N, C-alpha and C positions, 0 to 999 in steps of 0.2 A: 278649502278643505272642510270647513264647518258646513258650508252649503252642500257640498257633494255628499258628505256623510249623512246629513239630514235627509237628503233626497233618497238615499239608499236605505233609510230606516234605521240609521245609526246615530240618531240625534243625541243619545245618552253616552256615546263612546268618549273615552278620554284619549285625545290625540296629542302625542308628545313629538314635537318637531325638533329633532336633535341637532346639536352643533358639534363639529369635529375640529374646530380651529386649534384647540389645545387639548392636552390630556386631561386637564382640569374640567374642561367643558364636557368631555365624555364621562368623567366620573360623576359630574353633577346630573347628567342625563340619567345615568343608572339610579342615582338617588331619587330623582323625580319619578322614575318608573315605579320604584318600590313604594314611594309615598302615594302615588296614584292608585296602585292596587289596594293599599291599606285603607285609603279613604273612600274608595269606590268599589267595594267588593263584588257588586253585581254587574258592573259595566265592562265592556270590552276595552282593553288597553291596546292602542295602536301606536307603534313607533315608526316614525319616518324621519326625513331630513338627512343631513350629511353624514352623521355618524352611522346611522342605519344603512345608508347607501354603501359606505366604505366597508363596514363589517357587519353585514346582515346576520351571519350565522351566530355571532356572539350575542346579539340581542334576541334572536329567535330561541336561544338556549335558556334565556331567563324565564323562570316559571311564571313570573308576573305578566308576561307579554302574550297577548292573543294573536297579534299579527304584526308583520314588518312590511312596510311599503316603501319602495324607492322614491327618489326625488322626482322622477318623471311620472311614475305611476300615481303619486299622491294627487295629481291634477287630472287624472283619468277617471271619469265616472264609472267605467267598467270595473276598475279595481275595487271601488267601494261597493259596487253591486255584488261582486264575487265574494267580498269579505262578509257582507251581510248574509249571503246564502251559505256561508261556511264552506265555500269551495276552495279556499286557499288560505295559507297561513303566512307564506313569504312570497311577495311579488316585488322582486328587485332585479331589474335587467341591467344591461351594460350601458351606463350613462354616457360613455364615450361615443355611442352610436346615435345619440340624440342630436339632431341638426336644426330643430326649430323650437321656438318657444310655444308652450301649450297655450291654448286660448283661455287664459285664466285672469284676464284683466278685470279688476274689481270695479263695480259701479258705484260703490259708496262705503263709507266707514261709520255709518250710524251717526252718533253724536260726538265722534272723535273730532278734536280741534283741527287736525290736518289729515290729508289723505296721502297714501304712498302709491306711486306708479312705477312698477318695475319695467324698465325699458330694455334690460339686458340681463342675461344669465350666463353662467359658465366663465371659463378663463382659459386662454391659450398660452399663458406664460407659465413658467415653472420656477418660481422663487424657491430657493433651496430649503426654506423653513416651512413651506406651505403644502398642506394636504388637500386643500379645498378643490382644486381642479378635478380631483378624483371623486369628489362628492357631487360636483355640479356639472361636470362634463365640459365640452368645448364651448367657446364663446358664441352666443347667438343673440340676435337683436330683434326687437319688436319693430316692424315697419312703421315709417312715419305716419301714414294715414291711420293705422290702428292706435298708435300712441296719442295722436291728436284727438281722435274720436273718444278715447278713454278719458282724456283730460276734460273734454267738454262734458262728458257724463258726470264726472266727479264734481265739476263746478255746478252743474245743474242740480246735483244732490245736496248742494249747500256747503261745499268745502271751499273755504277762501284761500287755503294754502295747499299746494301739492309739492311733495318731495319726490324727486326722481331718484330711483335706486337701481343698483345693479351690482354684480359681483366684481366686475372690472368695467365700470360704467364708461370710462373714456375710450374703451375699445368698441363702443356702440358703432354699428354701421359697417364694420370691416367685412362682415359676411353678407351684406346686402349689395344689390347691383349698383355699381359705380362707387362703392366703398365711401359713402358719405361720412362726415365727421359729426361729433356730438353737437357742435355749435349750430349746425343746420337744424337738428331736431329741436334744440332749445328754442330757436327762433320760430320754428313752425308751431310749436305748442303755444308760445306767447301770442303769436299772430292769429292762430286758429281758435284760441280760447280767450277772447278779449275781455271777458268778465272775470278772469282769474286774477285775484288780488296779488298773490305772491307765488313765485316759483322758487323752490330751494333745491340745491343739489346735495346729494350725500357724498360719500368718500370718492375722491378722484385721484388719479395718478398724475403727478406734476410733469411727467415726461410726455404726456399725451394731450395737453390742453391746446387745441387748435386756435387759430386767430379769431374765427367767428365766435367761438366760445368765450375767449378772453374779452372780446368786444362787448358781448352781452353781459358778462359778469361785471364789467366795470362801467358800462354805459347805459344799461337798461334798469330803471328804478324798480321794475317789477321782479327782478331777480334779487334774491336775498343777498346782502353784502356779507356773505359767509362762505368759506370754502374749507372743507376738511381734506387734508392732504395725507396720503399714505406714504409717510417718509421712512419709517422703520429704523433708521440709524443716521448718525451725523458723521460717521467715518467713511471716507471713500473706499477704503480697503474692505471694511465690513459690508458696505453696500455692494461691492463687487462679489464678495463671497456669498451674499444673499441672492445674487443674480438680479438685482434691481437695475433699472434702466436710467436712473438719474444720479447725479452727483450731489454732494453737499452744496456746491456752488450753484447748481441748478435750482435747488430749493430756496436758497437765500435770494437769488436773482428774481425768481417768480414772485415771492412775497413782496419784494421791493417794487416790482413792476405793477402788481395789483394795487398796492397802496398809493403809488404815484398817480394812478388814474382814478382811484376811488379810495380816498383816505380812510373812510369809515369802515372799510372791510375788515372783518375778523377772520382769524385763521385757527383752525384746529388741526391736530396732527396725531398720528399713531407713532409710537416709538417702542422698540423691543429692547428690553434690558438683558444683558448677559448672553448675547449670541455667541456661539462657539468661537473661540480664538480671540474674543474681544479683550484687549489689554486695558489697563487703567487709562492710558493716554487716549485710546479709541473711545472709551466710555466718556471721558471728559469732552471729546468732540461732540458727542450726542447731547451731553448736558449743555454745552455752549450753544448748540443749534437753537435751543428754545428761545434764547434772547436774540441771537443773530437773525433768525427768521421771523422774530416777533410773534411767536406762537401764543395764542390767547387761551386755548383749551387743549388739554393733552390727555390722550388715552395711552396708558402704559401697560405693556404686556411683558411679564417676566418670561424669558425664553423657556419654552417647554418642548423637549424633543418629541417629534411625532415619527413613529416607525413608518418606514416607506419614503421618507424624505432624505435628500442628500445631507442636510445639516445634522441629522441624527447620527451620521457616521463620522462627523468631524469631532475633534477634541472638545469635550464638554467642560464647562466651568462648574465650580462648586456651587451647590444650591444656595448656601448661605450668602455667597458673594452675589449671586443673581438677585436674591431677595433684597440685599442691601442696595444694589444699584437701582432696582425698581423703586425702592423707598425714596432714594435721592431724586430720581426723575419725577416721581409724583409730588414731592415737596416743591420742586422747582416749578412744576406745572400749576400747583395750587397757588403759589406765590404770583405767577404770571396772571392767572385768572383773577385773583383778588385785586391786583393792580389795575387790570383792565376794567373790572367792575367799578372800582373807585373813580376811574377816569370818566365814567358815564354819569356820575351824579350831576343832575341838572339837565341831562340829555332828554329830549322829547322825541318820541318815535311812535309809529303805529305798530301795535303788537297783536298777536293772535292769542286770545284767552284760552287757557287750558283748564282742566278740572283742578279741584283742590285750591282754588283761590290764587292760581298762578297764571302767568302769561309768558310769552316768548317774544323778545324783540327781534327785529329783522336780522340783527347780527348774532342771533342765537343765544343772547344773554337771557338767563331765566330770571323772572321777576316775581316776587311775592307781593300781591296786591293788598293795599290797605282795606280794612273791613268794609268801607263804603264804596269800594271800587270793583267788587267781584261781580262778574257777569257770567253769561252762559258760555260753555266751551264752544269755540269756533267764532265767537264775536271778534270783531276788529275794534280795538280800543286805542284811543290816543292816550299815551302814558308819559308821565314825567318820572325819571329816576330820582329818588330822594335819598338813597343811602345804600348800604350793603350790610348783609348779615352772613358772614362766612363766604361761601361761594355762590350766593344768590343775591341779586339786587333787590332793593325795596322800591316800590313805585306806587303812584296814585293815578287814577284816571282823571283826565281833564275833560272828558265828555260825559262823566257820570251825572 
């Protein structure tokens, strides 16, 4: 978007890429819009992203907003050209009609430590709490040849680590000829970009990990030993009401199988606190899942009703109860992370150096480097973990 806006003569525009995953995200978007207008009185303020796609009229009515662009249009040069010529104020079409990914694969991320490669967009599932399919449209995949070529360009641009991303990444390939699975793509990228130091996967659905993907995750040292699972709950009844496709037992079994083949693998997870109808006993099952699945990093989302979703029509819990359950989940997650980092003291690993004197181990553990160990972002450094300070490990370079 930065490149397209600049090419259209809008290099000074403020572009706000909105999120719609929770009501709080939408509220924060509005707050950012007002701040952007206050801080940049002479610039065009352009709003795009999922919240803008879902409720374009609401954002167009904001006096601070110059234009609203949909999720498909934001990657179309013609939309930015029309905006620059003041020929349109709202360009938001039916996202459900989009069937292909736009040709927007990025060739480099400047001096960023790692690059992100979006291989999939959209979602065909309808979890009862989620509005995102209506912001991103149907699932669509980047063809293997295009993804491999993009990975090679990112490596050539100096990025040692690539993170594969997608809205529903494990559904990659289902819209392509022959319906290939994600494991095939991961293997093709690793084989087609032999100079890539490390490949990392973003959030995946534990119900869709194919055999080839499992083998690469557990057997290929160039794949980061880290997996973030979209679990959402630890109660089978709540999972059913969420319309998820896995059970509590599936999650525990997957974590055990991964560690049986690759003991150093770390696991992150998403959990929602206070989903409608969640009883104390059901919440305790989610709380217990953290230990039973061996979750090392936890993202907690207090349930927030989104209009237009089935869950918003279910019996809602008290806000104070939701907040308390979220607090308890976060406390358990922080304790799990602290214990995990403690277990790494003395551990030696190759890490990607980030800005601010930090680095990231292969298992996603953040490390604050000692003063004599700081390198340039993107460097590969051999580190020893020396301790822990809260939820960050302390480390020193062995190659400094």
